[in-house]
N, CA, C and O atoms as a CHARMM CRD file, in Angstrom:
* protein
*
  264
    1    1 MET  N      0.70400  -1.00000   0.08400 PROA 1      0.00000
    2    1 MET  CA     0.01800  -0.22500  -0.01000 PROA 1      0.00000
    3    1 MET  C      0.98400   1.44100   0.09600 PROA 1      0.00000
    4    1 MET  O      2.01600   1.58700   0.75000 PROA 1      0.00000
    5    2 LYS  N      0.33000   2.47000  -0.68800 PROA 2      0.00000
    6    2 LYS  CA     1.46200   3.55300  -0.58200 PROA 2      0.00000
    7    2 LYS  C      0.73700   4.72100  -0.02500 PROA 2      0.00000
    8    2 LYS  O     -0.23800   5.37900  -0.38800 PROA 2      0.00000
    9    3 VAL  N      1.56500   4.75200   0.99800 PROA 3      0.00000
   10    3 VAL  CA     1.78100   5.87100   2.04600 PROA 3      0.00000
   11    3 VAL  C      2.25200   7.35000   1.59300 PROA 3      0.00000
   12    3 VAL  O      3.32900   7.45800   1.00800 PROA 3      0.00000
   13    4 LEU  N      1.65700   8.20800   1.78900 PROA 4      0.00000
   14    4 LEU  CA     2.32800   9.57600   1.66700 PROA 4      0.00000
   15    4 LEU  C      2.12400  10.24200   3.19300 PROA 4      0.00000
   16    4 LEU  O      1.12000  10.56800   3.82500 PROA 4      0.00000
   17    5 VAL  N      3.64000  10.29000   3.49400 PROA 5      0.00000
   18    5 VAL  CA     3.67300  10.84300   5.03100 PROA 5      0.00000
   19    5 VAL  C      4.22800  12.38700   4.14500 PROA 5      0.00000
   20    5 VAL  O      5.06000  12.48900   3.24400 PROA 5      0.00000
   21    6 ALA  N      3.28400  13.59600   4.91400 PROA 6      0.00000
   22    6 ALA  CA     3.13900  15.09400   4.83900 PROA 6      0.00000
   23    6 ALA  C      3.74500  15.78600   5.93800 PROA 6      0.00000
   24    6 ALA  O      3.99400  16.97000   5.71300 PROA 6      0.00000
   25    7 ASP  N      4.01100  15.39200   6.94700 PROA 7      0.00000
   26    7 ASP  CA     4.76100  16.30800   8.18400 PROA 7      0.00000
   27    7 ASP  C      6.09500  15.45000   8.59200 PROA 7      0.00000
   28    7 ASP  O      6.37000  14.31800   8.19400 PROA 7      0.00000
   29    8 LYS  N      6.87300  16.29100   9.50700 PROA 8      0.00000
   30    8 LYS  CA     8.11700  15.21300   9.99500 PROA 8      0.00000
   31    8 LYS  C      7.69000  14.40300  10.50300 PROA 8      0.00000
   32    8 LYS  O      6.60200  14.29900  11.06900 PROA 8      0.00000
   33    9 CYS  N      8.96600  13.31600  10.28900 PROA 9      0.00000
   34    9 CYS  CA     7.85400  12.05400  10.99700 PROA 9      0.00000
   35    9 CYS  C      9.65400  11.60300  11.46200 PROA 9      0.00000
   36    9 CYS  O     10.62500  11.97400  10.80300 PROA 9      0.00000
   37   10 GLU  N      9.72200  10.84600  12.57700 PROA 10     0.00000
   38   10 GLU  CA    11.01300   9.88500  13.36200 PROA 10     0.00000
   39   10 GLU  C     11.15200   9.14300  12.08000 PROA 10     0.00000
   40   10 GLU  O     10.29100   9.01900  11.20800 PROA 10     0.00000
   41   11 LYS  N     12.37000   8.66500  12.09500 PROA 11     0.00000
   42   11 LYS  CA    13.09100   7.94400  10.93700 PROA 11     0.00000
   43   11 LYS  C     12.20500   6.66600  11.53600 PROA 11     0.00000
   44   11 LYS  O     11.66000   6.04400  10.62400 PROA 11     0.00000
   45   12 SER  N     11.98100   6.22000  12.65800 PROA 12     0.00000
   46   12 SER  CA    11.95900   5.00600  12.82700 PROA 12     0.00000
   47   12 SER  C     10.33300   4.19700  12.81700 PROA 12     0.00000
   48   12 SER  O      9.95300   3.03300  12.94200 PROA 12     0.00000
   49   13 GLY  N      9.54500   5.77800  12.55600 PROA 13     0.00000
   50   13 GLY  CA     7.80800   5.47100  12.11700 PROA 13     0.00000
   51   13 GLY  C      8.08700   5.18600  10.48900 PROA 13     0.00000
   52   13 GLY  O      7.38600   4.47900   9.76600 PROA 13     0.00000
   53   14 LEU  N      8.92200   5.69400  10.22100 PROA 14     0.00000
   54   14 LEU  CA     8.85700   5.56400   8.50000 PROA 14     0.00000
   55   14 LEU  C      9.62900   4.23200   8.14900 PROA 14     0.00000
   56   14 LEU  O      9.34700   3.68800   7.08100 PROA 14     0.00000
   57   15 GLU  N     10.63100   3.63900   9.01300 PROA 15     0.00000
   58   15 GLU  CA    10.64300   2.27300   8.79300 PROA 15     0.00000
   59   15 GLU  C      9.72900   1.44300   9.38000 PROA 15     0.00000
   60   15 GLU  O      9.88700   0.29400   8.96800 PROA 15     0.00000
   61   16 ALA  N      8.99700   1.52800  10.03000 PROA 16     0.00000
   62   16 ALA  CA     7.80000   0.53500  10.52400 PROA 16     0.00000
   63   16 ALA  C      7.07800   0.58000   9.55300 PROA 16     0.00000
   64   16 ALA  O      6.81300  -0.55400   9.15600 PROA 16     0.00000
   65   17 LEU  N      6.41700   1.73900   8.70100 PROA 17     0.00000
   66   17 LEU  CA     5.61000   1.76000   7.97600 PROA 17     0.00000
   67   17 LEU  C      6.22200   0.78500   6.65900 PROA 17     0.00000
   68   17 LEU  O      5.54600  -0.05600   6.06500 PROA 17     0.00000
   69   18 LYS  N      7.47900   1.07500   6.40200 PROA 18     0.00000
   70   18 LYS  CA     7.87200   0.29800   5.24800 PROA 18     0.00000
   71   18 LYS  C      8.57800  -1.45300   5.88000 PROA 18     0.00000
   72   18 LYS  O      9.21400  -2.17000   5.10800 PROA 18     0.00000
   73   19 ALA  N      8.39300  -1.72500   6.85700 PROA 19     0.00000
   74   19 ALA  CA     8.48700  -2.70200   7.46500 PROA 19     0.00000
   75   19 ALA  C      6.96600  -3.89900   7.43200 PROA 19     0.00000
   76   19 ALA  O      6.70200  -5.09400   7.30300 PROA 19     0.00000
   77   20 ALA  N      6.48400  -2.91600   7.59200 PROA 20     0.00000
   78   20 ALA  CA     4.94100  -3.67100   7.48400 PROA 20     0.00000
   79   20 ALA  C      4.32900  -3.32700   5.79300 PROA 20     0.00000
   80   20 ALA  O      3.22500  -3.14800   5.28000 PROA 20     0.00000
   81   21 GLY  N      5.35300  -3.35300   5.46200 PROA 21     0.00000
   82   21 GLY  CA     4.92100  -3.42400   3.63400 PROA 21     0.00000
   83   21 GLY  C      4.49700  -2.36900   2.57200 PROA 21     0.00000
   84   21 GLY  O      4.19600  -2.54000   1.39100 PROA 21     0.00000
   85   22 CYS  N      4.56600  -1.01800   3.45600 PROA 22     0.00000
   86   22 CYS  CA     3.90300  -0.23300   2.72100 PROA 22     0.00000
   87   22 CYS  C      4.86100   0.37600   1.85500 PROA 22     0.00000
   88   22 CYS  O      6.05200   0.06800   1.88200 PROA 22     0.00000
   89   23 ASP  N      4.23800   1.47300   0.87000 PROA 23     0.00000
   90   23 ASP  CA     5.53200   2.21800   0.24200 PROA 23     0.00000
   91   23 ASP  C      5.37600   3.53800   0.34100 PROA 23     0.00000
   92   23 ASP  O      4.59700   4.29500  -0.23800 PROA 23     0.00000
   93   24 VAL  N      6.20100   3.73100   1.14000 PROA 24     0.00000
   94   24 VAL  CA     6.32500   5.30100   1.88400 PROA 24     0.00000
   95   24 VAL  C      7.08100   6.59300   0.78000 PROA 24     0.00000
   96   24 VAL  O      8.20800   6.65900   0.28800 PROA 24     0.00000
   97   25 LEU  N      6.05200   7.38400   0.70400 PROA 25     0.00000
   98   25 LEU  CA     6.82300   8.68200  -0.09400 PROA 25     0.00000
   99   25 LEU  C      6.44900   9.47600   1.18200 PROA 25     0.00000
  100   25 LEU  O      5.42500   9.56400   1.86000 PROA 25     0.00000
  101   26 PHE  N      7.57000   9.96600   1.23200 PROA 26     0.00000
  102   26 PHE  CA     8.22200  11.40800   2.61300 PROA 26     0.00000
  103   26 PHE  C      8.43200  12.81200   1.69400 PROA 26     0.00000
  104   26 PHE  O      9.19700  13.27300   0.84700 PROA 26     0.00000
  105   27 GLU  N      7.25400  13.15600   2.43200 PROA 27     0.00000
  106   27 GLU  CA     7.31600  14.81300   1.54700 PROA 27     0.00000
  107   27 GLU  C      7.11700  15.82300   2.69300 PROA 27     0.00000
  108   27 GLU  O      6.18600  16.61400   2.54700 PROA 27     0.00000
  109   28 PRO  N      8.01000  15.92800   4.04100 PROA 28     0.00000
  110   28 PRO  CA     7.58300  16.66400   5.04100 PROA 28     0.00000
  111   28 PRO  C      7.49100  17.65600   5.08200 PROA 28     0.00000
  112   28 PRO  O      7.27300  18.07000   6.22100 PROA 28     0.00000
  113   29 ASP  N      7.57200  18.67000   4.03500 PROA 29     0.00000
  114   29 ASP  CA     7.76700  19.86700   3.48700 PROA 29     0.00000
  115   29 ASP  C      6.55100  20.19000   2.75400 PROA 29     0.00000
  116   29 ASP  O      6.39600  21.35700   2.39500 PROA 29     0.00000
  117   30 ALA  N      5.77900  19.42700   2.51800 PROA 30     0.00000
  118   30 ALA  CA     4.68100  19.72100   1.61800 PROA 30     0.00000
  119   30 ALA  C      3.42100  20.49600   2.14500 PROA 30     0.00000
  120   30 ALA  O      2.91200  19.98600   3.14300 PROA 30     0.00000
  121   31 SER  N      2.84000  21.60300   1.67600 PROA 31     0.00000
  122   31 SER  CA     1.71100  21.94200   2.39700 PROA 31     0.00000
  123   31 SER  C      1.15300  22.85200   1.27500 PROA 31     0.00000
  124   31 SER  O      1.82300  23.03100   0.25800 PROA 31     0.00000
  125   32 GLY  N     -0.04600  23.42400   1.43500 PROA 32     0.00000
  126   32 GLY  CA    -0.91600  23.96800   0.68000 PROA 32     0.00000
  127   32 GLY  C     -0.92000  23.45500  -0.82700 PROA 32     0.00000
  128   32 GLY  O     -1.27900  22.28700  -0.97200 PROA 32     0.00000
  129   33 ASP  N     -0.53600  24.23500  -2.07000 PROA 33     0.00000
  130   33 ASP  CA    -0.56500  23.94500  -3.30000 PROA 33     0.00000
  131   33 ASP  C      0.45300  22.35500  -3.49200 PROA 33     0.00000
  132   33 ASP  O      0.03900  21.40200  -4.15100 PROA 33     0.00000
  133   34 ALA  N      1.56600  22.36500  -2.89600 PROA 34     0.00000
  134   34 ALA  CA     2.58800  21.56600  -2.91100 PROA 34     0.00000
  135   34 ALA  C      1.84400  20.30700  -2.74400 PROA 34     0.00000
  136   34 ALA  O      1.80400  19.38600  -3.56000 PROA 34     0.00000
  137   35 LEU  N      1.12600  20.37900  -1.34400 PROA 35     0.00000
  138   35 LEU  CA     0.80400  19.12700  -0.92700 PROA 35     0.00000
  139   35 LEU  C     -0.67200  18.41700  -1.91600 PROA 35     0.00000
  140   35 LEU  O     -0.89000  17.21700  -2.08100 PROA 35     0.00000
  141   36 VAL  N     -1.45500  19.50000  -2.41600 PROA 36     0.00000
  142   36 VAL  CA    -2.46000  19.14000  -3.39900 PROA 36     0.00000
  143   36 VAL  C     -1.38800  17.92800  -4.47200 PROA 36     0.00000
  144   36 VAL  O     -1.35900  16.70000  -4.54400 PROA 36     0.00000
  145   37 ASP  N     -0.54400  19.14300  -5.23900 PROA 37     0.00000
  146   37 ASP  CA     0.05300  18.09400  -6.01100 PROA 37     0.00000
  147   37 ASP  C      1.18400  17.14100  -5.51500 PROA 37     0.00000
  148   37 ASP  O      1.85700  16.63300  -6.41200 PROA 37     0.00000
  149   38 ALA  N      1.42300  16.89600  -4.54000 PROA 38     0.00000
  150   38 ALA  CA     2.09800  15.80500  -3.98800 PROA 38     0.00000
  151   38 ALA  C      0.93600  14.25000  -3.82800 PROA 38     0.00000
  152   38 ALA  O      1.24500  13.07100  -4.00000 PROA 38     0.00000
  153   39 ILE  N     -0.42000  14.84300  -3.44400 PROA 39     0.00000
  154   39 ILE  CA    -1.32700  14.02000  -3.72700 PROA 39     0.00000
  155   39 ILE  C     -1.69100  13.51900  -4.95600 PROA 39     0.00000
  156   39 ILE  O     -1.98000  12.37200  -5.29400 PROA 39     0.00000
  157   40 ARG  N     -1.63600  14.49900  -5.54300 PROA 40     0.00000
  158   40 ARG  CA    -2.16200  13.76700  -7.15400 PROA 40     0.00000
  159   40 ARG  C     -1.49000  13.41500  -7.70700 PROA 40     0.00000
  160   40 ARG  O     -1.81400  13.13600  -8.86100 PROA 40     0.00000
  161   41 LYS  N     -0.13400  13.19200  -7.28100 PROA 41     0.00000
  162   41 LYS  CA     1.33500  12.82300  -8.22000 PROA 41     0.00000
  163   41 LYS  C      1.35000  11.34700  -7.77600 PROA 41     0.00000
  164   41 LYS  O      1.37200  10.38100  -8.54000 PROA 41     0.00000
  165   42 SER  N      1.33500  11.31200  -6.33700 PROA 42     0.00000
  166   42 SER  CA     1.30500   9.90100  -5.71400 PROA 42     0.00000
  167   42 SER  C      0.32200   8.73500  -6.02800 PROA 42     0.00000
  168   42 SER  O      0.55300   7.57600  -6.37100 PROA 42     0.00000
  169   43 GLN  N     -1.08400   9.53600  -5.76200 PROA 43     0.00000
  170   43 GLN  CA    -2.22600   8.83300  -5.87700 PROA 43     0.00000
  171   43 GLN  C     -2.35100   7.67700  -4.60800 PROA 43     0.00000
  172   43 GLN  O     -3.06600   6.67700  -4.55500 PROA 43     0.00000
  173   44 ALA  N     -1.48900   8.15100  -3.73400 PROA 44     0.00000
  174   44 ALA  CA    -1.64600   7.57100  -2.52800 PROA 44     0.00000
  175   44 ALA  C     -2.50000   7.02700  -2.09300 PROA 44     0.00000
  176   44 ALA  O     -3.27900   7.95600  -2.30600 PROA 44     0.00000
  177   45 PRO  N     -3.41900   5.93500  -1.40900 PROA 45     0.00000
  178   45 PRO  CA    -4.90800   6.20900  -0.43600 PROA 45     0.00000
  179   45 PRO  C     -4.67100   6.37000   0.67400 PROA 45     0.00000
  180   45 PRO  O     -5.59600   6.15000   1.45700 PROA 45     0.00000
  181   46 VAL  N     -3.29800   6.83700   1.25100 PROA 46     0.00000
  182   46 VAL  CA    -3.20300   7.21400   2.59900 PROA 46     0.00000
  183   46 VAL  C     -2.30000   8.01400   2.45900 PROA 46     0.00000
  184   46 VAL  O     -1.49700   7.99400   1.52600 PROA 46     0.00000
  185   47 LEU  N     -2.32800   9.03900   3.62700 PROA 47     0.00000
  186   47 LEU  CA    -2.20400  10.47500   3.95200 PROA 47     0.00000
  187   47 LEU  C     -2.04900  10.40200   5.47900 PROA 47     0.00000
  188   47 LEU  O     -2.99400  10.26100   6.25500 PROA 47     0.00000
  189   48 VAL  N     -0.37900  10.54600   5.92800 PROA 48     0.00000
  190   48 VAL  CA    -0.40700  10.78600   7.29300 PROA 48     0.00000
  191   48 VAL  C      0.18800  12.17600   7.31800 PROA 48     0.00000
  192   48 VAL  O      0.93500  12.56500   6.42000 PROA 48     0.00000
  193   49 VAL  N     -0.12600  12.86700   8.28100 PROA 49     0.00000
  194   49 VAL  CA     0.24700  14.36500   9.06000 PROA 49     0.00000
  195   49 VAL  C     -0.23400  14.21200  10.30200 PROA 49     0.00000
  196   49 VAL  O     -1.02700  13.45700  10.86500 PROA 49     0.00000
  197   50 ARG  N      0.69800  15.45500  10.69000 PROA 50     0.00000
  198   50 ARG  CA     0.41000  15.60000  12.08700 PROA 50     0.00000
  199   50 ARG  C     -0.32800  16.70700  12.84800 PROA 50     0.00000
  200   50 ARG  O     -1.22800  16.73400  13.68600 PROA 50     0.00000
  201   51 SER  N      0.58300  17.79200  12.07500 PROA 51     0.00000
  202   51 SER  CA    -0.44100  19.07600  12.27900 PROA 51     0.00000
  203   51 SER  C     -0.62700  19.70800  11.24100 PROA 51     0.00000
  204   51 SER  O     -0.76600  20.88700  11.56600 PROA 51     0.00000
  205   52 THR  N     -0.72900  19.56300   9.92100 PROA 52     0.00000
  206   52 THR  CA    -1.16900  20.03200   8.50500 PROA 52     0.00000
  207   52 THR  C     -2.82400  19.59200   8.56700 PROA 52     0.00000
  208   52 THR  O     -3.24900  18.60500   9.16800 PROA 52     0.00000
  209   53 GLN  N     -3.52900  20.42900   7.90800 PROA 53     0.00000
  210   53 GLN  CA    -4.66400  20.80700   8.12500 PROA 53     0.00000
  211   53 GLN  C     -5.01000  19.80500   6.74000 PROA 53     0.00000
  212   53 GLN  O     -4.22800  19.89900   5.79300 PROA 53     0.00000
  213   54 VAL  N     -5.44900  19.44700   6.69900 PROA 54     0.00000
  214   54 VAL  CA    -5.99000  18.52200   5.41100 PROA 54     0.00000
  215   54 VAL  C     -7.49300  19.01800   4.89400 PROA 54     0.00000
  216   54 VAL  O     -8.56500  18.90500   5.48800 PROA 54     0.00000
  217   55 THR  N     -7.14500  19.75600   3.25100 PROA 55     0.00000
  218   55 THR  CA    -8.59800  20.63700   2.91800 PROA 55     0.00000
  219   55 THR  C     -9.26100  19.56200   1.93700 PROA 55     0.00000
  220   55 THR  O     -8.72700  18.52400   1.54700 PROA 55     0.00000
  221   56 ASP  N    -10.44000  19.99700   1.64700 PROA 56     0.00000
  222   56 ASP  CA   -11.05600  19.66500   0.67500 PROA 56     0.00000
  223   56 ASP  C    -10.38400  19.36100  -0.75800 PROA 56     0.00000
  224   56 ASP  O    -10.47100  18.30500  -1.38500 PROA 56     0.00000
  225   57 PRO  N     -9.62600  20.64200  -1.16600 PROA 57     0.00000
  226   57 PRO  CA    -9.02200  20.20000  -2.39600 PROA 57     0.00000
  227   57 PRO  C     -8.00700  19.15500  -2.03900 PROA 57     0.00000
  228   57 PRO  O     -7.98300  18.21300  -2.83100 PROA 57     0.00000
  229   58 MET  N     -7.40200  19.11100  -1.32100 PROA 58     0.00000
  230   58 MET  CA    -6.29300  18.09000  -0.93900 PROA 58     0.00000
  231   58 MET  C     -6.98700  16.45100  -1.11100 PROA 58     0.00000
  232   58 MET  O     -6.50100  15.53100  -1.77000 PROA 58     0.00000
  233   59 MET  N     -8.31700  16.43000  -0.26500 PROA 59     0.00000
  234   59 MET  CA    -8.68800  15.28300  -0.54800 PROA 59     0.00000
  235   59 MET  C     -9.04300  14.82900  -1.56300 PROA 59     0.00000
  236   59 MET  O     -8.83300  13.65200  -1.85400 PROA 59     0.00000
  237   60 ASP  N     -9.86700  15.93900  -2.58500 PROA 60     0.00000
  238   60 ASP  CA   -10.02200  15.44300  -4.00700 PROA 60     0.00000
  239   60 ASP  C     -9.04300  15.33000  -4.69300 PROA 60     0.00000
  240   60 ASP  O     -9.28700  15.09900  -5.87700 PROA 60     0.00000
  241   61 ALA  N     -8.15100  15.39400  -4.45200 PROA 61     0.00000
  242   61 ALA  CA    -6.96800  15.46500  -5.42600 PROA 61     0.00000
  243   61 ALA  C     -6.61100  14.01900  -5.72300 PROA 61     0.00000
  244   61 ALA  O     -6.56100  13.78400  -6.93000 PROA 61     0.00000
  245   62 GLY  N     -6.36600  13.05100  -4.97000 PROA 62     0.00000
  246   62 GLY  CA    -5.99000  11.98000  -5.59200 PROA 62     0.00000
  247   62 GLY  C     -7.29200  10.94000  -4.80300 PROA 62     0.00000
  248   62 GLY  O     -8.47700  11.16200  -4.55700 PROA 62     0.00000
  249   63 ALA  N     -6.35600   9.69500  -4.56300 PROA 63     0.00000
  250   63 ALA  CA    -7.10600   8.32800  -4.26200 PROA 63     0.00000
  251   63 ALA  C     -7.76300   8.26800  -2.70600 PROA 63     0.00000
  252   63 ALA  O     -8.46100   7.33000  -2.32300 PROA 63     0.00000
  253   64 LEU  N     -7.42700   9.39200  -1.91300 PROA 64     0.00000
  254   64 LEU  CA    -7.48000   9.06600  -0.50900 PROA 64     0.00000
  255   64 LEU  C     -8.91500   9.26300  -0.42800 PROA 64     0.00000
  256   64 LEU  O     -9.66300   9.91800  -1.15400 PROA 64     0.00000
  257   65 CYS  N     -9.22100   8.33900   0.93200 PROA 65     0.00000
  258   65 CYS  CA   -10.57400   7.91600   1.05600 PROA 65     0.00000
  259   65 CYS  C    -11.17500   8.55500   2.29700 PROA 65     0.00000
  260   65 CYS  O    -10.60300   8.73400   3.37300 PROA 65     0.00000
  261   66 ARG  N    -12.46600   8.87900   1.95800 PROA 66     0.00000
  262   66 ARG  CA   -12.61500   9.70000   3.18800 PROA 66     0.00000
  263   66 ARG  C    -13.66600   8.95500   4.33000 PROA 66     0.00000
  264   66 ARG  O    -13.89800   9.50600   5.40600 PROA 66     0.00000
């Protein structure tokens, strides 16, 4: 499963996702339009954020489930 991580994350967290079989795309500095573009390009069904607010345009940009 493809996972887009769009906030800062400890290396151990990224490694745990990879160990679970996830294809991890790490874009910690993506926000606003850049995050919309990253979601569109990646078509990842999973988005991991901590403090980034996820907007409707972000949800509509790719394959994310609501």
